[in-house]
C-alpha positions as CSV (number, residue, x, y, z in Angstrom):
1,M,82.4,109.9,128.7
2,T,82.8,114.1,127.2
3,R,82.7,114.7,131.1
4,L,86.2,113.6,132.0
5,L,87.7,115.5,129.2
6,P,88.0,119.5,129.9
7,A,85.5,121.7,128.8
8,L,86.2,124.4,125.7
9,H,86.8,128.3,126.5
10,E,84.9,130.5,124.2
11,G,85.7,127.4,121.4
12,H,89.4,126.8,122.1
13,A,90.4,123.4,123.7
14,P,93.9,123.3,125.5
15,V,97.2,121.9,124.6
16,Y,96.8,118.6,125.8
17,L,93.4,118.4,124.2
18,H,94.6,118.7,121.1
19,Q,97.5,116.0,121.4
20,A,94.3,113.8,122.4
21,F,92.5,114.5,119.6
22,S,96.0,113.6,117.3
23,D,96.0,110.4,119.8
24,A,92.5,109.5,119.0
25,L,93.8,109.9,115.7
26,D,95.7,108.1,115.4
27,A,94.2,104.9,117.0
28,F,91.2,105.0,114.9
29,E,93.6,104.6,111.9
30,G,94.7,101.7,113.3
31,W,91.0,100.9,114.0
32,E,90.5,97.7,111.8
33,H,86.5,96.0,111.6
34,R,85.4,94.2,114.3
35,M,87.5,95.2,116.9
36,D,86.4,97.8,120.4
37,E,87.0,101.0,120.7
38,P,89.9,102.4,121.1
39,L,90.6,104.0,124.0
40,V,93.3,106.6,124.2
41,E,94.9,107.6,127.6
42,F,93.7,110.9,129.0
43,E,95.4,112.3,132.2
44,G,95.5,108.5,133.8
45,L,91.7,107.4,132.5
46,S,91.6,105.5,129.5
47,I,88.7,107.2,127.2
48,P,87.3,106.5,124.0
49,I,88.2,107.8,120.8
50,S,84.9,108.6,119.5
51,S,84.2,111.1,123.1
52,V,87.9,113.3,121.8
53,F,86.1,113.9,119.0
54,G,82.9,115.0,120.4
55,R,84.2,117.3,122.9
56,M,86.6,118.6,120.1
57,R,82.8,119.5,117.4
58,S,83.0,122.9,118.2
59,C,86.6,123.9,118.6
60,S,87.4,126.6,116.5
61,D,91.2,126.2,116.7
62,L,92.5,125.4,113.3
63,L,93.9,122.2,112.4
64,P,98.1,121.7,112.3
65,I,98.6,120.5,108.7
66,R,100.1,118.0,110.4
67,I,97.4,116.8,111.6
68,L,95.4,118.1,108.5
69,E,97.3,116.0,106.5
70,D,96.4,112.8,108.6
71,V,92.7,114.1,108.9
72,A,92.3,114.1,104.5
73,A,94.0,110.5,104.4
74,I,91.3,109.1,106.4
75,V,88.4,111.7,105.5
76,P,87.3,111.7,102.0
77,E,88.2,115.7,101.4
78,R,84.1,115.5,99.9
79,L,82.8,115.1,104.0
80,L,85.4,118.1,105.2
81,A,84.6,120.4,102.9
82,S,83.5,123.8,105.2
83,G,83.5,126.6,102.3
84,E,86.6,128.1,103.8
85,E,89.8,128.3,103.6
86,Q,91.2,126.4,106.4
87,L,89.9,123.5,108.8
88,T,89.2,123.3,112.3
89,Y,89.0,120.6,114.1
90,A,85.4,121.3,114.4
91,D,85.7,120.1,111.2
92,A,87.4,117.4,111.3
93,A,85.8,116.5,114.7
94,R,82.6,116.0,113.3
95,V,83.2,113.8,110.9
96,L,85.5,111.7,113.0
97,R,82.9,111.0,115.4
98,A,80.2,110.5,112.7
99,L,82.3,107.7,111.5
100,C,82.7,106.6,115.3
101,V,79.1,106.1,115.6
102,E,78.6,104.3,112.6
103,R,81.0,102.4,112.9
104,L,80.3,101.3,115.7
105,R,75.8,101.2,114.9
106,N,78.2,98.3,112.1
107,V,79.6,95.6,114.3
108,E,77.8,92.5,115.3
109,I,77.6,91.3,118.9
110,P,78.6,88.2,119.7
111,R,76.1,85.5,120.2
């Protein structure tokens, strides 16, 4: 699914990919146990949130404070520690993608 998302340019994401990240973060916050993975709308397509986080795993753009606060409300601080003063989209995306994968592994398949 990450093929459906635009590539980064020298570690930088276009603004509409930043918006997709924000939408994916909102969807992650509302993702309840035993529900299917949330999807976000991107250029008329429905994309799994893990794909958005996956695309942003190498994005060196700094997280805006409003996004950082939302991420910090979900992710334990010890998982976000990057050693840098300011966190990037990549710092948050790596953890959020891992949390998505973990949650998907723990979903029971109905029989």
